[in-house]
C-alpha positions as CSV (number, residue, x, y, z in Angstrom):
1,X,-10.6,8.2,19.3
2,X,-7.1,8.5,17.8
3,X,-5.5,7.6,14.8
4,X,-5.8,3.8,15.6
5,X,-9.4,3.9,17.0
6,X,-10.4,5.9,13.8
7,X,-8.8,3.6,11.3
8,X,-9.9,0.6,13.2
9,X,-13.7,2.1,13.1
10,X,-13.5,2.5,9.3
11,X,-12.2,-1.2,8.7
12,X,-15.1,-2.4,10.8
13,X,-17.7,-0.4,8.8
14,X,-16.1,-1.0,5.5
15,X,-15.8,-4.8,6.2
16,X,-19.6,-4.9,6.6
17,X,-20.4,-3.2,3.2
18,X,-20.4,-4.9,0.0
19,X,-18.3,-3.5,-2.8
20,X,-21.0,-1.5,-4.7
21,X,-20.7,-0.2,-8.4
22,X,-20.2,3.6,-8.8
23,X,-23.6,5.4,-9.6
24,X,-23.7,6.2,-13.3
25,X,-23.7,9.7,-14.4
26,X,-27.0,11.1,-15.7
27,X,-25.1,12.9,-18.5
28,X,-23.2,10.6,-20.8
29,X,-21.1,11.3,-23.9
30,X,-21.2,7.6,-25.1
31,X,-24.4,5.5,-24.6
32,X,-24.2,2.4,-22.5
33,X,-25.1,0.4,-25.7
34,X,-22.4,2.0,-28.0
35,X,-19.3,0.7,-26.1
36,X,-18.7,-2.4,-24.0
37,X,-17.4,-2.0,-20.5
38,X,-13.7,-2.5,-20.0
39,X,-12.7,-5.9,-19.7
40,X,-10.5,-6.5,-16.5
41,X,-7.7,-8.5,-18.3
42,X,-7.5,-5.8,-20.9
43,X,-7.5,-3.0,-18.1
44,X,-4.7,-5.0,-16.2
45,X,-2.7,-5.6,-19.4
46,X,-2.7,-1.7,-20.6
47,X,-2.1,-0.2,-17.1
48,X,0.8,-2.7,-16.8
49,X,2.7,-0.3,-19.3
50,X,2.9,2.3,-16.3
51,X,6.0,1.4,-14.8
52,X,5.7,1.6,-10.9
53,X,8.2,1.4,-8.0
54,X,7.6,-1.4,-5.5
55,X,7.1,-0.9,-1.6
56,X,6.5,-3.0,1.6
57,X,4.1,-1.4,4.0
58,X,4.7,-2.4,7.5
59,X,3.2,-1.7,11.0
60,X,4.3,-2.8,14.4
61,X,1.9,-5.4,16.2
62,X,-1.2,-3.8,17.3
63,X,-2.4,-4.7,21.0
64,X,-3.0,-8.3,21.6
65,X,-0.8,-9.3,18.5
66,X,2.8,-10.7,18.8
67,X,4.1,-10.2,15.2
68,X,4.3,-7.0,12.9
69,X,2.2,-6.7,9.6
70,X,3.2,-5.9,6.2
71,X,2.4,-6.4,2.6
72,X,3.9,-5.7,-0.9
73,X,2.3,-2.7,-2.6
74,X,3.0,-1.0,-6.0
75,X,0.4,1.4,-5.9
76,X,2.0,4.1,-3.4
77,X,2.1,7.7,-4.2
78,X,3.0,11.0,-2.8
79,X,0.2,13.2,-2.1
80,X,0.5,16.7,-0.4
81,X,3.5,18.8,0.8
82,X,1.6,20.9,3.2
83,X,0.7,19.1,5.3
84,X,3.1,15.9,4.4
85,X,0.8,13.3,3.2
86,X,1.3,10.0,1.2
87,X,-1.2,7.4,-0.1
88,X,-1.5,3.9,-0.9
89,X,-4.2,1.6,-2.1
90,X,-5.0,-2.0,-0.8
91,X,-7.7,-4.5,-1.5
92,X,-10.8,-4.4,0.6
93,X,-10.2,-8.3,0.9
94,X,-7.0,-7.8,2.0
95,X,-6.4,-9.8,5.5
96,X,-3.3,-7.7,6.4
97,X,-4.9,-4.3,6.2
98,X,-7.0,-4.8,9.4
99,X,-3.9,-5.3,11.4
100,X,-2.3,-2.0,10.0
101,X,-5.6,0.0,10.5
102,X,-5.6,-1.6,14.2
103,X,-2.0,-0.1,14.7
104,X,-3.1,3.1,13.2
105,X,0.6,3.6,11.8
106,X,2.7,2.3,9.3
107,X,6.0,2.6,7.3
108,X,6.4,2.4,3.5
109,X,9.4,0.8,2.7
110,X,10.6,1.6,-0.8
111,X,12.4,-1.5,-2.4
112,X,15.9,-1.4,-3.8
113,X,16.8,-3.0,-7.1
114,X,17.8,-6.5,-6.0
115,X,15.0,-6.9,-3.4
116,X,12.9,-9.1,-5.8
117,X,12.8,-11.8,-3.4
118,X,11.9,-9.8,-0.4
119,X,8.8,-8.4,-2.4
120,X,7.8,-12.0,-3.2
121,X,7.9,-12.9,0.4
122,X,5.6,-10.0,1.6
123,X,3.2,-10.7,-1.6
124,X,2.3,-14.2,-0.3
125,X,-0.7,-14.4,2.3
126,X,-0.6,-16.3,5.5
127,X,3.1,-16.9,5.9
128,X,5.5,-15.6,8.5
129,X,6.7,-12.6,6.1
130,X,9.2,-11.4,8.8
131,X,11.2,-14.7,9.2
132,X,14.9,-13.9,8.5
133,X,14.0,-10.4,7.4
134,X,16.3,-7.9,9.1
135,X,14.7,-4.4,10.0
136,X,14.6,-2.0,12.8
137,X,11.9,0.2,14.1
138,X,10.9,3.3,12.4
139,X,11.6,6.3,14.6
140,X,8.2,7.9,15.0
141,X,5.6,4.6,14.9
142,X,8.1,1.6,15.6
143,X,7.0,0.1,12.4
144,X,9.4,-2.2,10.6
145,X,11.9,-0.2,8.6
146,X,13.4,-3.1,6.6
147,X,17.3,-3.2,6.0
148,X,18.4,-2.2,2.4
149,X,15.1,-0.3,1.3
150,X,16.1,2.6,-0.7
151,X,13.8,4.9,1.5
152,X,11.5,4.9,4.4
153,X,8.6,7.0,5.2
154,X,7.0,6.8,8.6
155,X,3.3,7.6,8.9
156,X,0.1,7.5,11.0
157,X,-3.3,6.8,9.4
158,X,-4.7,9.9,8.5
159,X,-7.7,9.0,6.3
160,X,-9.2,6.0,4.6
161,X,-11.3,6.4,1.4
162,X,-13.3,3.7,-0.6
163,X,-12.5,3.4,-4.2
164,X,-14.4,0.7,-5.7
165,X,-12.9,-2.9,-4.8
166,X,-9.9,-1.0,-3.0
167,X,-9.2,1.2,0.0
168,X,-7.4,4.5,-0.5
169,X,-5.3,5.0,2.7
170,X,-3.8,8.4,3.4
171,X,-0.6,8.6,5.7
172,X,0.6,11.8,7.4
173,X,4.2,11.7,7.3
174,X,6.1,11.8,10.8
175,X,9.4,11.0,9.9
176,X,11.4,9.9,6.5
177,X,14.8,9.1,5.2
178,X,16.8,7.4,2.5
179,X,19.6,4.8,2.4
180,X,22.8,5.1,0.4
181,X,22.0,6.3,-3.3
182,X,20.9,3.3,-5.5
183,X,18.6,2.2,-8.1
184,X,14.9,1.4,-7.3
185,X,13.1,-2.0,-7.8
186,X,10.5,-1.3,-10.5
187,X,7.5,-3.2,-11.6
188,X,6.5,-3.2,-15.4
189,X,4.2,-5.4,-17.4
190,X,4.0,-8.2,-14.7
191,X,7.7,-8.6,-13.9
192,X,10.2,-6.8,-11.8
193,X,12.6,-4.3,-13.8
194,X,15.5,-2.3,-13.2
195,X,16.6,1.1,-14.5
196,X,18.4,0.9,-17.8
197,X,21.8,2.4,-17.9
């Protein structure tokens, strides 16, 4: 079936399934009536204290498509050295993810300080995100490698797992590299930030 076929099958299957709550464990340290569930706004506020890097995930046009796909993503991490794996999380309602899944490959572009506007452009839905954006093809997948990014990681889709209202996408690294040394773009407490000197 290949990487693209497996990813597309996962998208079709997961697209038909409603988001279901996780099963409650039978053994609990705290009874349900002793503590209210976490309020989403508070969850977001508290976890916003964790500073993260900012990436743009890109993919070449899949069969029958004419433009590449891409979206801004701050939930990215390295996962394994042997084999070399990375992962990112994407909302199950994303309209860009199915295009990346159909391609079966992607490139993680780690944004540099000063690429705030580029990130904002890739965070919108429905626009031509690549208009006026310089890039070249990543060596293994042909995914857009954005000019000026601090680093790039070229991957094939290795596995897709459910995680609540998100999908956990695991990529197997085929190639990677960095630009000239520079500061990364960070996201902290709902805004872009840079490393302090």
